[in-house]
Residue frames as qw, qx, qy, qz and C-alpha x, y, z in Angstrom:
[[0.310, 0.387, -0.864, 0.085, 56.88, -28.34, 16.98],
 [0.367, -0.098, 0.755, -0.535, 54.65, -29.51, 19.80],
 [0.788, 0.278, 0.106, -0.539, 51.95, -30.55, 17.38],
 [0.626, 0.436, -0.639, -0.099, 54.48, -32.76, 15.61],
 [0.017, 0.262, -0.869, 0.420, 55.28, -34.21, 19.00],
 [0.638, 0.082, 0.404, -0.650, 51.56, -34.72, 19.52],
 [0.785, 0.351, -0.364, -0.357, 51.54, -36.82, 16.35],
 [0.383, 0.341, -0.833, 0.207, 54.26, -39.00, 17.83],
 [0.257, -0.122, 0.721, -0.632, 52.33, -39.27, 21.08],
 [0.713, 0.218, 0.270, -0.609, 49.13, -40.32, 19.29],
 [0.422, 0.414, -0.711, -0.381, 50.74, -42.69, 16.78],
 [0.015, 0.048, -0.985, 0.168, 50.19, -45.76, 18.93],
 [0.403, 0.360, 0.587, -0.603, 46.56, -44.89, 19.64],
 [0.535, 0.529, -0.193, -0.630, 45.85, -44.15, 15.97],
 [0.447, 0.378, -0.771, -0.249, 47.51, -47.37, 14.83],
 [0.881, -0.300, 0.018, -0.366, 45.96, -49.49, 17.59],
 [0.453, 0.522, -0.703, 0.166, 49.47, -50.79, 18.22],
 [0.138, -0.295, 0.801, -0.503, 48.82, -51.94, 21.75],
 [0.376, -0.240, -0.838, -0.312, 45.55, -53.65, 20.82],
 [0.557, -0.592, -0.199, -0.547, 42.58, -53.98, 23.20],
 [0.816, -0.557, 0.134, -0.077, 44.28, -56.29, 25.70],
 [0.028, -0.704, 0.708, 0.053, 47.82, -57.32, 26.52],
 [0.783, 0.210, -0.554, -0.190, 49.00, -60.81, 25.60],
 [0.826, -0.482, 0.255, -0.139, 49.43, -63.77, 27.96],
 [0.262, -0.602, 0.729, 0.193, 52.57, -65.90, 28.18],
 [0.756, 0.356, -0.404, -0.372, 53.12, -68.39, 25.33],
 [0.658, 0.148, -0.712, 0.193, 55.11, -70.80, 27.53],
 [0.707, -0.640, -0.299, -0.039, 54.96, -71.95, 31.17],
 [0.727, -0.160, -0.185, 0.642, 58.64, -71.28, 31.99],
 [0.013, 0.981, 0.188, 0.054, 58.34, -67.57, 31.09],
 [0.496, -0.634, 0.313, 0.504, 62.07, -67.09, 30.48],
 [0.595, 0.795, -0.078, -0.091, 63.64, -65.51, 27.38],
 [0.793, -0.291, 0.342, 0.411, 66.87, -67.11, 26.15],
 [0.493, 0.204, 0.411, 0.739, 67.29, -64.95, 23.04],
 [0.003, 0.580, 0.208, -0.788, 66.93, -61.17, 22.89],
 [0.493, 0.778, 0.386, 0.056, 65.01, -59.33, 20.21],
 [0.241, 0.963, -0.121, 0.013, 67.28, -57.32, 17.90],
 [0.586, -0.601, 0.483, 0.249, 70.48, -59.18, 18.80],
 [0.536, 0.669, -0.452, -0.247, 72.96, -59.44, 15.93],
 [0.878, -0.205, 0.429, 0.052, 74.15, -62.98, 15.31],
 [0.027, -0.698, 0.558, 0.448, 77.41, -63.36, 13.43],
 [0.784, 0.359, -0.395, -0.316, 76.68, -66.74, 11.88],
 [0.605, 0.246, -0.740, 0.165, 77.78, -70.33, 12.43],
 [0.530, -0.261, -0.703, 0.396, 78.55, -71.20, 16.05],
 [0.070, -0.027, -0.280, 0.957, 77.90, -67.57, 17.06],
 [0.425, -0.260, -0.394, -0.772, 74.23, -68.00, 16.24],
 [0.356, -0.199, 0.650, -0.641, 73.53, -69.69, 19.57],
 [0.320, 0.152, 0.931, -0.083, 71.95, -72.76, 18.00],
 [0.493, 0.524, 0.098, -0.688, 69.78, -70.82, 15.53],
 [0.762, 0.317, 0.552, 0.121, 68.65, -72.68, 12.43],
 [0.453, 0.885, 0.014, 0.106, 69.79, -69.67, 10.40],
 [0.802, -0.285, 0.095, 0.517, 73.56, -70.08, 10.10],
 [0.414, 0.557, 0.153, 0.703, 74.00, -66.83, 8.16],
 [0.190, -0.126, -0.339, 0.913, 74.75, -63.50, 9.89],
 [0.204, -0.581, -0.572, -0.541, 71.40, -61.98, 10.76],
 [0.196, -0.291, 0.361, -0.864, 69.44, -59.87, 13.23],
 [0.059, -0.253, -0.942, 0.213, 67.26, -61.82, 15.66],
 [0.225, -0.281, -0.352, -0.864, 63.71, -60.84, 14.72],
 [0.660, -0.505, -0.367, -0.418, 61.82, -62.10, 17.77],
 [0.413, -0.587, 0.558, -0.417, 62.05, -63.41, 21.32],
 [0.585, 0.110, -0.803, -0.016, 63.29, -66.94, 22.07],
 [0.668, -0.491, 0.231, -0.509, 61.33, -68.45, 24.97],
 [0.106, 0.374, -0.912, 0.133, 63.20, -71.23, 26.75],
 [0.871, -0.193, -0.104, -0.439, 61.48, -74.57, 27.27],
 [0.575, -0.551, 0.602, -0.060, 64.52, -76.21, 28.94],
 [0.189, 0.413, -0.811, -0.370, 65.44, -77.97, 25.68],
 [0.252, 0.183, 0.938, -0.150, 62.28, -80.07, 25.92],
 [0.160, -0.351, -0.645, -0.659, 59.03, -80.39, 24.00],
 [0.016, -0.341, -0.631, 0.697, 56.80, -78.22, 26.17],
 [0.218, 0.727, 0.650, 0.034, 53.29, -76.85, 25.50],
 [0.158, 0.002, 0.165, 0.973, 53.01, -73.60, 23.54],
 [0.105, 0.650, 0.685, -0.310, 49.93, -71.45, 24.13],
 [0.225, 0.695, 0.379, 0.568, 48.15, -68.76, 22.11],
 [0.296, -0.119, -0.318, 0.893, 49.16, -65.39, 23.52],
 [0.314, 0.272, 0.164, -0.895, 45.88, -63.83, 22.38],
 [0.606, 0.450, 0.629, -0.185, 42.63, -64.68, 20.67],
 [0.204, 0.598, -0.384, -0.674, 42.59, -64.51, 16.91],
 [0.878, 0.400, 0.093, -0.248, 42.34, -66.31, 13.59],
 [0.674, -0.286, 0.555, 0.394, 44.96, -68.78, 12.37],
 [0.471, 0.767, -0.197, -0.390, 46.46, -67.64, 9.08],
 [0.578, 0.487, -0.654, -0.032, 49.05, -70.44, 8.79],
 [0.742, -0.415, 0.478, -0.221, 49.51, -73.82, 10.44],
 [0.952, 0.261, 0.101, 0.121, 52.26, -75.95, 8.94],
 [0.731, -0.106, 0.166, 0.653, 55.78, -75.88, 7.54],
 [0.155, 0.983, 0.089, -0.036, 57.21, -72.42, 6.92],
 [0.495, 0.737, -0.357, 0.289, 60.72, -72.57, 5.46],
 [0.452, 0.296, -0.647, 0.537, 63.56, -72.37, 8.00],
 [0.417, -0.378, 0.337, -0.754, 60.98, -71.58, 10.73],
 [0.056, -0.005, -0.993, 0.105, 59.93, -75.24, 10.64],
 [0.189, -0.578, -0.787, -0.107, 56.48, -76.07, 11.95],
 [0.068, 0.022, -0.137, 0.988, 54.79, -72.71, 12.38],
 [0.022, -0.716, -0.698, 0.009, 51.51, -71.22, 13.52],
 [0.106, 0.109, 0.025, 0.988, 50.59, -67.63, 12.68],
 [0.077, -0.661, -0.726, 0.171, 47.60, -65.94, 14.30],
 [0.076, 0.466, 0.179, 0.863, 46.00, -62.62, 13.35],
 [0.104, -0.336, -0.619, 0.702, 44.92, -60.58, 16.36],
 [0.177, 0.780, 0.592, -0.097, 41.76, -58.46, 16.31],
 [0.031, -0.857, 0.071, 0.509, 43.86, -55.35, 15.60],
 [0.709, 0.690, -0.118, -0.079, 45.28, -56.92, 12.43],
 [0.056, -0.726, 0.684, -0.036, 48.74, -57.67, 13.88],
 [0.896, 0.143, -0.409, -0.099, 50.29, -61.11, 13.43],
 [0.473, -0.627, 0.602, -0.146, 51.92, -63.30, 16.08],
 [0.786, 0.371, -0.478, -0.127, 54.05, -66.22, 14.90],
 [0.731, -0.485, 0.466, -0.111, 55.26, -69.35, 16.70],
 [0.562, 0.609, -0.543, -0.133, 58.32, -70.99, 15.09],
 [0.241, 0.430, -0.857, 0.151, 60.18, -74.34, 15.33],
 [0.749, -0.214, 0.322, -0.538, 57.27, -76.30, 16.84],
 [0.158, -0.230, 0.957, 0.086, 57.84, -80.05, 17.17],
 [0.013, 0.374, 0.900, 0.224, 54.16, -80.57, 16.53],
 [0.279, -0.167, -0.085, -0.942, 50.89, -78.70, 16.01],
 [0.415, 0.088, 0.707, -0.565, 47.80, -79.48, 18.06],
 [0.186, 0.262, 0.903, 0.286, 45.37, -81.82, 16.34],
 [0.153, 0.742, 0.653, -0.015, 42.65, -80.09, 14.36],
 [0.081, -0.785, -0.010, 0.614, 44.26, -76.64, 14.12],
 [0.538, 0.330, 0.532, 0.565, 44.26, -75.23, 10.60],
 [0.092, -0.018, 0.141, 0.986, 44.21, -71.91, 8.75],
 [0.343, -0.381, -0.450, -0.731, 40.89, -70.10, 9.13],
 [0.588, -0.509, -0.624, 0.082, 40.12, -71.43, 12.59],
 [0.183, -0.790, 0.166, -0.561, 39.80, -69.15, 15.62],
 [0.650, -0.102, -0.625, 0.420, 41.65, -69.71, 18.88],
 [0.426, -0.873, -0.158, -0.176, 41.34, -68.30, 22.39],
 [0.067, 0.750, -0.529, 0.392, 44.07, -66.78, 24.54],
 [0.475, -0.441, 0.691, -0.320, 45.80, -69.55, 26.50],
 [0.942, 0.205, 0.121, -0.235, 44.70, -72.33, 24.14],
 [0.589, -0.401, 0.610, 0.347, 47.45, -74.88, 23.44],
 [0.539, 0.695, -0.249, -0.406, 48.79, -74.61, 19.90],
 [0.867, 0.331, -0.364, 0.086, 51.37, -77.39, 19.97],
 [0.810, -0.495, 0.040, 0.313, 54.76, -78.26, 21.44],
 [0.006, 0.898, -0.380, -0.221, 58.03, -76.36, 21.32],
 [0.941, 0.104, 0.243, 0.211, 60.81, -77.90, 19.31],
 [0.275, -0.633, 0.434, 0.579, 63.76, -77.36, 16.98],
 [0.681, 0.457, 0.543, 0.179, 62.29, -77.98, 13.54],
 [0.161, -0.459, 0.346, 0.802, 63.86, -76.29, 10.54],
 [0.339, 0.186, -0.566, -0.728, 62.89, -77.12, 6.98],
 [0.654, -0.211, -0.610, -0.395, 59.48, -78.77, 7.10],
 [0.774, -0.581, -0.001, -0.252, 59.27, -80.95, 10.22],
 [0.794, 0.244, -0.391, 0.397, 62.99, -81.81, 10.22],
 [0.581, -0.805, -0.028, 0.121, 64.65, -81.40, 13.63],
 [0.446, 0.721, -0.367, 0.383, 68.03, -79.68, 13.90],
 [0.811, -0.291, -0.416, 0.290, 70.18, -81.39, 16.51],
 [0.468, 0.055, -0.250, 0.846, 72.42, -78.41, 17.24],
 [0.223, -0.431, -0.073, -0.871, 69.42, -76.13, 17.84],
 [0.048, 0.079, 0.808, -0.582, 67.93, -76.29, 21.33],
 [0.135, -0.570, -0.770, -0.254, 64.22, -76.96, 21.63],
 [0.080, -0.338, -0.312, 0.884, 62.54, -73.63, 22.29],
 [0.298, 0.775, 0.557, 0.003, 59.86, -71.23, 21.03],
 [0.277, -0.038, 0.206, 0.938, 60.83, -68.47, 18.64],
 [0.111, 0.752, 0.600, -0.248, 58.11, -65.81, 18.98],
 [0.256, 0.102, 0.318, 0.907, 57.71, -63.12, 16.28],
 [0.149, 0.718, 0.512, -0.448, 55.39, -60.09, 16.32],
 [0.283, 0.189, 0.474, 0.812, 54.41, -58.28, 13.13],
 [0.171, 0.526, 0.359, -0.752, 52.46, -55.01, 13.07],
 [0.493, 0.624, 0.589, 0.139, 49.93, -54.24, 10.37],
 [0.203, 0.973, 0.070, 0.085, 51.09, -50.60, 10.10],
 [0.684, 0.353, -0.229, 0.596, 54.66, -49.54, 9.39],
 [0.081, -0.707, 0.192, -0.676, 54.28, -46.57, 11.73],
 [0.779, -0.550, 0.095, -0.286, 53.75, -48.98, 14.63],
 [0.912, 0.132, -0.254, 0.295, 57.01, -50.85, 14.01],
 [0.296, -0.892, 0.329, -0.097, 59.74, -50.31, 16.56],
 [0.971, 0.060, 0.007, 0.233, 62.41, -52.60, 15.18],
 [0.009, 0.910, -0.410, 0.064, 65.87, -51.61, 16.34],
 [0.925, 0.125, -0.273, 0.234, 69.14, -53.49, 16.25],
 [0.333, -0.874, 0.353, -0.024, 72.03, -53.34, 18.67],
 [0.522, 0.590, -0.615, 0.015, 75.56, -54.65, 18.01],
 [0.863, -0.101, -0.478, 0.133, 77.17, -57.77, 19.38],
 [0.524, 0.037, -0.433, 0.733, 79.54, -55.66, 21.52],
 [0.252, -0.754, -0.245, -0.555, 76.78, -53.51, 23.05],
 [0.732, -0.614, -0.255, 0.144, 78.00, -54.43, 26.52],
 [0.651, 0.020, -0.085, 0.754, 81.23, -52.50, 26.00],
 [0.081, -0.908, -0.318, 0.261, 79.43, -49.12, 26.02],
 [0.269, 0.246, 0.412, -0.835, 78.90, -46.27, 25.77],
 [0.179, 0.372, 0.885, 0.214, 75.43, -47.08, 24.49],
 [0.219, 0.304, 0.041, -0.926, 73.18, -44.64, 22.64],
 [0.461, 0.389, 0.795, -0.064, 69.83, -46.14, 21.51],
 [0.356, 0.791, 0.123, -0.481, 69.17, -43.10, 19.33],
 [0.113, 0.631, -0.623, -0.449, 71.91, -44.20, 16.96],
 [0.491, 0.005, 0.871, 0.029, 70.49, -47.66, 16.35],
 [0.267, 0.175, -0.555, -0.768, 69.37, -48.39, 12.79],
 [0.816, 0.117, 0.208, -0.526, 66.08, -49.98, 11.81],
 [0.199, -0.390, 0.882, 0.175, 66.81, -53.60, 11.03],
 [0.351, 0.249, 0.902, 0.006, 63.64, -55.30, 9.84],
 [0.257, 0.105, -0.379, -0.883, 61.46, -54.75, 6.80],
 [0.748, 0.097, 0.173, -0.634, 57.96, -55.84, 5.91],
 [0.071, -0.180, 0.968, 0.162, 57.57, -59.58, 5.40],
 [0.561, -0.090, -0.482, -0.668, 54.68, -61.13, 3.54],
 [0.682, -0.304, -0.657, -0.103, 52.26, -62.84, 5.90],
 [0.546, -0.382, -0.496, 0.557, 53.70, -61.19, 9.03],
 [0.020, -0.971, -0.197, -0.133, 53.88, -57.47, 8.36],
 [0.221, 0.769, -0.380, 0.464, 56.43, -55.17, 10.00],
 [0.773, -0.220, -0.515, 0.299, 58.43, -57.12, 12.57],
 [0.118, -0.747, 0.222, -0.615, 58.85, -55.36, 15.87],
 [0.100, 0.243, -0.805, 0.532, 59.76, -55.92, 19.51],
 [0.509, -0.422, -0.693, -0.287, 57.04, -58.12, 21.09],
 [0.328, -0.078, -0.660, 0.671, 57.89, -57.00, 24.65],
 [0.195, 0.009, 0.263, -0.945, 55.37, -54.14, 25.16],
 [0.601, -0.108, -0.447, -0.654, 52.48, -56.25, 23.91],
 [0.571, -0.164, -0.791, 0.146, 52.78, -58.79, 26.74],
 [0.535, -0.774, -0.190, -0.282, 51.07, -58.38, 30.11],
 [0.776, -0.574, 0.098, 0.243, 54.23, -59.55, 31.88],
 [0.241, 0.823, -0.514, -0.024, 57.93, -58.88, 31.57],
 [0.996, -0.021, -0.073, 0.048, 60.23, -61.88, 31.20],
 [0.504, -0.703, 0.426, 0.267, 63.68, -62.46, 32.65],
 [0.682, 0.657, -0.315, -0.057, 66.39, -62.72, 30.01],
 [0.690, -0.490, 0.515, 0.137, 68.93, -65.50, 30.47],
 [0.743, 0.658, -0.111, -0.054, 71.04, -65.38, 27.34],
 [0.911, -0.101, -0.005, 0.399, 74.34, -66.37, 28.91],
 [0.470, 0.406, -0.044, 0.783, 75.90, -62.91, 28.74],
 [0.378, -0.753, -0.446, 0.302, 75.49, -61.12, 32.10],
 [0.388, -0.236, 0.075, 0.888, 77.91, -58.40, 30.99],
 [0.007, -0.320, -0.481, -0.816, 75.16, -57.03, 28.75],
 [0.264, -0.644, -0.713, 0.083, 72.50, -56.87, 31.48],
 [0.218, -0.616, -0.245, 0.716, 73.50, -53.40, 32.78],
 [0.037, -0.252, 0.399, 0.881, 73.54, -52.07, 29.22],
 [0.320, -0.096, -0.670, -0.663, 70.63, -53.85, 27.56],
 [0.646, -0.278, 0.145, -0.696, 68.53, -54.82, 30.57],
 [0.125, -0.203, 0.955, -0.177, 67.91, -58.05, 32.46],
 [0.406, 0.406, 0.792, -0.208, 64.30, -58.52, 31.35],
 [0.370, 0.459, 0.624, 0.513, 62.28, -57.85, 28.22],
 [0.001, -0.923, -0.353, -0.153, 60.54, -54.64, 29.26],
 [0.437, -0.761, 0.145, 0.457, 63.71, -53.23, 30.80],
 [0.491, -0.038, 0.545, 0.679, 65.47, -53.79, 27.49],
 [0.209, 0.701, 0.568, 0.377, 62.55, -52.17, 25.72],
 [0.218, -0.947, -0.175, 0.156, 62.75, -49.14, 28.00],
 [0.494, -0.534, 0.340, 0.596, 66.50, -48.85, 27.40],
 [0.415, 0.168, 0.632, 0.633, 66.13, -49.15, 23.64],
 [0.044, 0.584, 0.569, 0.577, 63.06, -46.99, 23.23],
 [0.033, -0.318, 0.225, -0.921, 62.77, -44.78, 26.29],
 [0.094, 0.269, 0.781, -0.556, 60.28, -44.49, 29.12],
 [0.181, -0.327, -0.616, -0.693, 56.70, -44.48, 27.88],
 [0.244, 0.050, 0.530, -0.810, 54.05, -42.75, 30.06],
 [0.344, 0.452, 0.807, -0.162, 50.41, -43.81, 30.02],
 [0.416, 0.827, 0.305, -0.225, 48.95, -42.61, 26.73],
 [0.038, -0.764, 0.465, 0.445, 52.38, -42.04, 25.25],
 [0.884, 0.449, -0.058, -0.116, 54.06, -43.84, 22.41],
 [0.764, -0.301, 0.359, 0.444, 57.22, -45.85, 21.93],
 [0.015, -0.603, 0.416, 0.681, 59.63, -44.32, 19.41],
 [0.764, 0.527, 0.337, -0.155, 58.56, -44.79, 15.84],
 [0.679, 0.006, 0.409, 0.610, 60.84, -45.41, 12.86],
 [0.289, 0.740, 0.360, 0.489, 59.39, -42.23, 11.32],
 [0.247, -0.949, -0.035, -0.194, 60.33, -39.96, 14.22],
 [0.378, 0.540, -0.544, 0.519, 63.60, -38.77, 15.66],
 [0.562, -0.286, -0.692, 0.352, 64.34, -39.99, 19.18],
 [0.119, -0.072, -0.313, 0.939, 64.32, -36.42, 20.51],
 [0.424, -0.196, -0.302, -0.831, 60.82, -35.87, 19.10],
 [0.671, -0.306, -0.656, -0.158, 59.50, -38.99, 20.78],
 [0.449, -0.197, -0.583, 0.648, 61.08, -38.14, 24.13],
 [0.085, 0.000, 0.115, -0.990, 59.57, -34.65, 24.00],
 [0.542, -0.237, -0.489, -0.641, 56.19, -36.08, 22.94],
 [0.640, -0.316, -0.690, 0.122, 56.16, -38.45, 25.89],
 [0.260, -0.140, -0.443, 0.847, 57.11, -35.64, 28.27],
 [0.310, -0.134, -0.154, -0.929, 54.15, -33.64, 26.96],
 [0.651, -0.297, -0.619, -0.325, 51.89, -36.62, 27.64],
 [0.529, -0.241, -0.643, 0.498, 53.26, -36.94, 31.18],
 [0.028, -0.028, -0.213, 0.976, 52.65, -33.22, 31.81],
 [0.486, -0.198, -0.366, -0.768, 49.12, -33.50, 30.46],
 [0.647, -0.290, -0.705, -0.011, 48.44, -36.56, 32.64],
 [0.369, -0.185, -0.536, 0.736, 49.68, -34.69, 35.71],
 [0.156, 0.027, 0.042, -0.986, 47.41, -31.75, 34.86],
 [0.401, 0.333, 0.768, -0.373, 44.43, -34.07, 34.48],
 [0.539, 0.648, -0.009, -0.538, 43.93, -33.25, 30.82],
 [0.862, 0.252, 0.378, 0.225, 44.85, -34.67, 27.42],
 [0.432, -0.249, 0.355, 0.791, 47.57, -33.67, 25.00],
 [0.190, 0.543, 0.610, 0.546, 44.88, -32.75, 22.48],
 [0.216, -0.907, -0.357, -0.061, 43.39, -30.24, 24.92],
 [0.542, -0.669, 0.050, 0.507, 46.78, -29.05, 26.17],
 [0.384, -0.187, 0.461, 0.778, 48.46, -28.38, 22.82],
 [0.379, 0.791, 0.423, -0.227, 46.78, -25.71, 20.73],
 [0.593, 0.590, 0.218, 0.502, 47.58, -23.79, 17.58],
 [0.105, -0.972, 0.008, -0.212, 48.11, -20.66, 19.69],
 [0.757, -0.533, 0.170, 0.336, 51.35, -22.09, 21.08],
 [0.198, 0.888, -0.304, -0.283, 53.08, -20.82, 17.94],
 [0.158, -0.469, 0.842, 0.215, 54.83, -24.07, 17.14],
 [0.801, 0.223, 0.487, -0.266, 54.11, -27.28, 15.29],
 [0.329, 0.555, -0.629, -0.434, 55.38, -29.33, 12.40],
 [0.969, 0.093, -0.080, -0.214, 54.87, -32.71, 10.84],
 [0.843, -0.356, 0.304, 0.265, 57.55, -35.38, 11.37],
 [0.168, 0.831, -0.434, -0.305, 60.88, -34.48, 9.81],
 [0.712, 0.440, -0.544, -0.059, 63.41, -36.63, 8.02],
 [0.909, -0.271, -0.272, 0.160, 65.15, -39.55, 9.79],
 [0.578, -0.727, 0.115, 0.353, 68.08, -39.00, 12.14],
 [0.596, -0.056, 0.364, 0.714, 70.80, -36.97, 10.42],
 [0.202, 0.781, 0.177, -0.564, 68.61, -34.55, 8.53],
 [0.696, 0.696, 0.172, 0.036, 68.76, -33.39, 4.95],
 [0.041, 0.909, -0.407, -0.083, 72.19, -31.83, 5.39],
 [0.402, -0.434, 0.798, 0.114, 73.70, -35.34, 5.41],
 [0.729, 0.343, 0.585, -0.097, 71.59, -36.75, 2.55],
 [0.232, -0.057, 0.627, 0.742, 72.25, -37.07, -1.14],
 [0.415, 0.139, -0.160, -0.885, 69.63, -35.73, -3.54],
 [0.544, -0.064, -0.761, -0.348, 68.37, -39.25, -4.24],
 [0.300, -0.234, -0.810, 0.445, 68.01, -39.91, -0.49],
 [0.168, 0.209, 0.260, -0.928, 66.10, -36.64, -0.09],
 [0.517, 0.059, -0.438, -0.733, 63.69, -37.59, -2.86],
 [0.507, -0.130, -0.852, -0.032, 63.21, -41.07, -1.37],
 [0.139, -0.213, -0.669, 0.698, 62.57, -39.60, 2.09],
 [0.325, 0.188, 0.063, -0.925, 59.98, -37.11, 0.84],
 [0.562, 0.019, -0.627, -0.539, 58.29, -39.78, -1.28],
 [0.408, -0.158, -0.870, 0.226, 58.16, -42.15, 1.71],
 [0.023, 0.205, 0.513, -0.834, 56.75, -39.48, 4.02],
 [0.392, 0.272, 0.008, -0.879, 54.03, -38.31, 1.66],
 [0.669, 0.221, -0.435, -0.560, 53.11, -41.30, -0.47],
 [0.591, 0.086, -0.802, 0.029, 54.15, -44.51, 1.35],
 [0.012, -0.058, 0.710, -0.702, 53.10, -43.61, 4.90],
 [0.221, -0.457, -0.828, -0.237, 49.72, -45.15, 5.62],
 [0.277, -0.685, -0.540, 0.403, 49.06, -42.62, 8.39],
 [0.279, -0.008, 0.124, 0.952, 50.09, -39.49, 6.50],
 [0.194, -0.476, -0.475, -0.714, 46.58, -38.48, 5.45],
 [0.555, -0.668, -0.494, 0.026, 45.40, -38.94, 9.03],
 [0.560, -0.324, -0.204, 0.734, 48.34, -37.04, 10.48],
 [0.178, 0.176, 0.190, 0.949, 47.84, -33.90, 8.39],
 [0.348, -0.625, -0.473, -0.515, 44.26, -33.58, 9.64],
 [0.655, -0.608, -0.396, 0.210, 45.42, -33.42, 13.27],
 [0.531, -0.144, -0.102, 0.829, 48.13, -30.76, 13.12],
 [0.014, 0.761, 0.258, -0.595, 47.74, -27.01, 13.37],
 [0.533, 0.833, 0.145, 0.044, 47.56, -24.61, 10.44],
 [0.098, -0.880, 0.451, 0.109, 51.03, -23.41, 11.41],
 [0.640, -0.263, 0.703, 0.165, 52.33, -26.98, 11.15],
 [0.697, 0.533, 0.462, 0.129, 50.94, -27.21, 7.63],
 [0.269, 0.956, -0.113, 0.006, 52.59, -23.91, 6.68],
 [0.382, -0.693, 0.596, 0.133, 55.88, -25.09, 8.16],
 [0.700, 0.023, 0.688, 0.190, 55.70, -28.32, 6.17],
 [0.566, 0.777, 0.271, 0.055, 54.70, -26.40, 3.03],
 [0.051, 0.940, -0.332, -0.061, 57.71, -24.12, 3.42],
 [0.547, -0.438, 0.695, 0.161, 59.93, -27.15, 4.01],
 [0.732, 0.375, 0.554, 0.131, 58.57, -28.75, 0.84],
 [0.393, 0.919, 0.002, 0.026, 59.32, -25.55, -1.11],
 [0.223, -0.818, 0.523, 0.089, 62.83, -25.47, 0.36],
 [0.673, -0.145, 0.708, 0.158, 63.45, -29.11, -0.49],
 [0.662, 0.637, 0.386, 0.077, 62.08, -28.51, -3.99],
 [0.198, 0.957, -0.210, -0.030, 64.41, -25.54, -4.49],
 [0.424, -0.615, 0.653, 0.127, 67.37, -27.52, -3.23],
 [0.723, 0.142, 0.660, 0.146, 66.56, -30.42, -5.56],
 [0.536, 0.825, 0.180, 0.026, 66.09, -28.03, -8.48],
 [0.022, -0.901, 0.428, 0.073, 69.50, -26.47, -7.77],
 [0.570, -0.357, 0.730, 0.123, 71.08, -29.92, -7.40],
 [0.728, 0.449, 0.512, 0.077, 69.46, -31.01, -10.68],
 [0.352, 0.932, -0.076, -0.033, 70.80, -27.89, -12.39],
 [0.241, -0.743, 0.616, 0.105, 74.32, -28.63, -11.16],
 [0.701, -0.014, 0.705, 0.102, 73.99, -32.20, -12.36],
 [0.638, 0.713, 0.290, 0.027, 72.93, -30.95, -15.79],
 [0.095, 0.928, -0.347, -0.095, 75.96, -28.64, -15.88],
 [0.460, -0.477, 0.738, 0.126, 78.23, -31.58, -15.18],
 [0.718, 0.310, 0.620, 0.068, 76.50, -33.71, -17.80],
 [0.478, 0.874, 0.082, -0.031, 76.73, -30.92, -20.37],
 [0.113, -0.829, 0.531, 0.131, 80.42, -30.45, -19.58],
 [0.597, -0.190, 0.769, 0.126, 81.00, -34.17, -20.06],
 [0.668, 0.583, 0.462, 0.023, 79.07, -34.11, -23.34],
 [0.257, 0.942, -0.182, -0.113, 81.12, -31.14, -24.52],
 [0.300, -0.628, 0.701, 0.152, 84.36, -32.96, -23.70],
 [0.672, 0.122, 0.727, 0.070, 83.07, -36.10, -25.39],
 [0.570, 0.782, 0.249, -0.045, 82.03, -34.15, -28.49],
 [0.047, 0.898, -0.405, -0.165, 85.39, -32.42, -28.60],
 [0.463, -0.377, 0.786, 0.163, 87.16, -35.76, -28.55],
 [0.664, 0.408, 0.626, 0.035, 84.88, -37.16, -31.25],
 [0.422, 0.900, 0.092, -0.057, 85.55, -34.07, -33.40],
 [0.427, -0.689, 0.438, 0.390, 89.32, -34.30, -33.02],
 [0.594, 0.081, 0.668, 0.441, 89.75, -36.32, -36.21],
 [0.351, 0.800, 0.437, 0.212, 87.61, -33.90, -38.21],
 [0.154, -0.960, 0.095, 0.212, 89.57, -30.96, -36.82],
 [0.529, -0.441, 0.558, 0.464, 92.85, -32.55, -37.89],
 [0.518, 0.389, 0.641, 0.411, 91.53, -33.17, -41.41],
 [0.145, 0.945, 0.288, 0.049, 90.22, -29.62, -41.60],
 [0.320, -0.839, 0.279, 0.340, 93.57, -28.19, -40.46],
 [0.568, -0.144, 0.642, 0.494, 95.42, -30.32, -43.02],
 [0.415, 0.650, 0.559, 0.305, 93.08, -29.17, -45.80],
 [0.029, -0.990, -0.083, 0.114, 93.54, -25.55, -44.76],
 [0.446, -0.628, 0.455, 0.447, 97.34, -25.94, -44.85],
 [0.553, 0.185, 0.667, 0.464, 97.19, -27.51, -48.34],
 [0.262, 0.859, 0.415, 0.148, 94.99, -24.68, -49.55],
 [0.204, -0.931, 0.134, 0.271, 97.41, -22.11, -48.18],
 [0.526, -0.352, 0.587, 0.505, 100.38, -23.84, -49.83],
 [0.478, 0.465, 0.638, 0.385, 98.57, -24.01, -53.15],
 [0.100, 0.962, 0.253, -0.015, 97.60, -20.37, -52.87],
 [0.346, -0.779, 0.334, 0.402, 101.22, -19.39, -52.18],
 [0.557, -0.051, 0.664, 0.496, 102.44, -21.46, -55.12],
 [0.373, 0.718, 0.524, 0.267, 99.94, -19.78, -57.47],
 [0.085, -0.978, -0.033, 0.186, 101.00, -16.37, -56.22],
 [0.458, -0.546, 0.500, 0.492, 104.67, -17.11, -56.96],
 [0.499, 0.240, 0.690, 0.467, 103.93, -18.41, -60.42]]
């Protein structure tokens, strides 16, 4: 099992999720007015969002005091989009050197000369914050601000979690939170931008009751949602159970204290090890179709799967092989039961279709018997 935990601990390093350097602040005020992952009910409950439908907030809103204030590049990279972008209004997207995308929404204007294909430096002004929606149209009910979105290039690096509107009522268990964001063309897998910044930012979203539950700043919220992350550890991954990640990070902390690495500390001789299991809940709560989808996702849709299987112990491979055999047997049994049900339904259907023929046959048999009796009497 520890080798599976090692995979969780190395996922960030393998995916280059944290990039070479942390990102600088995109605004001068350095205050967040809208939490990542916050559910918005729609209409007036959307806190001035341009999206009036119920939705999950997919980024961080940086306050600019409802004014057109400079917006800066949080890191060096190449512009992939500079212009109107649907309900995001005037938008700039920049690809970092690690392949991740950072997006700046609702700009009132874009700096002169910036266009797709150009490179920018960290701290370079990109434009002004605003409240644009479709095209360059301003939305009066939406405060001028910066909506900042972070998209990872690899699904395994995504840490997108959602928490409910009433999270402040407690009790609160981050392990039960569902993944809320999927891959989006041009951005990738949306995730919490907090750990990628050099600084942490105070959150002033007008709901102090949630501060003790969800944190009063961005990295505190991140720690509450995803757990404490030691140096060299990894934030929880949508592919791993929360208990696996916590154990992986504890292994990293122990290795750090011992002055060694998890690779050197965890060996095949420990007698444990397995590749990542199914999502929270396990196969005992899944339907057969969900089991098939899970196995297909693990083995064929995971970009890091081929890398992961080269890092685990031989025991881990045997464990996963036995699990695959067990899942296969279970699916075969489930398929057999399904066939039995289908055959029973077909038999009932055939019996109903044959009812008319049976009645005609019975009537013919009765006529034949009557005729035979009449001939015998005569």
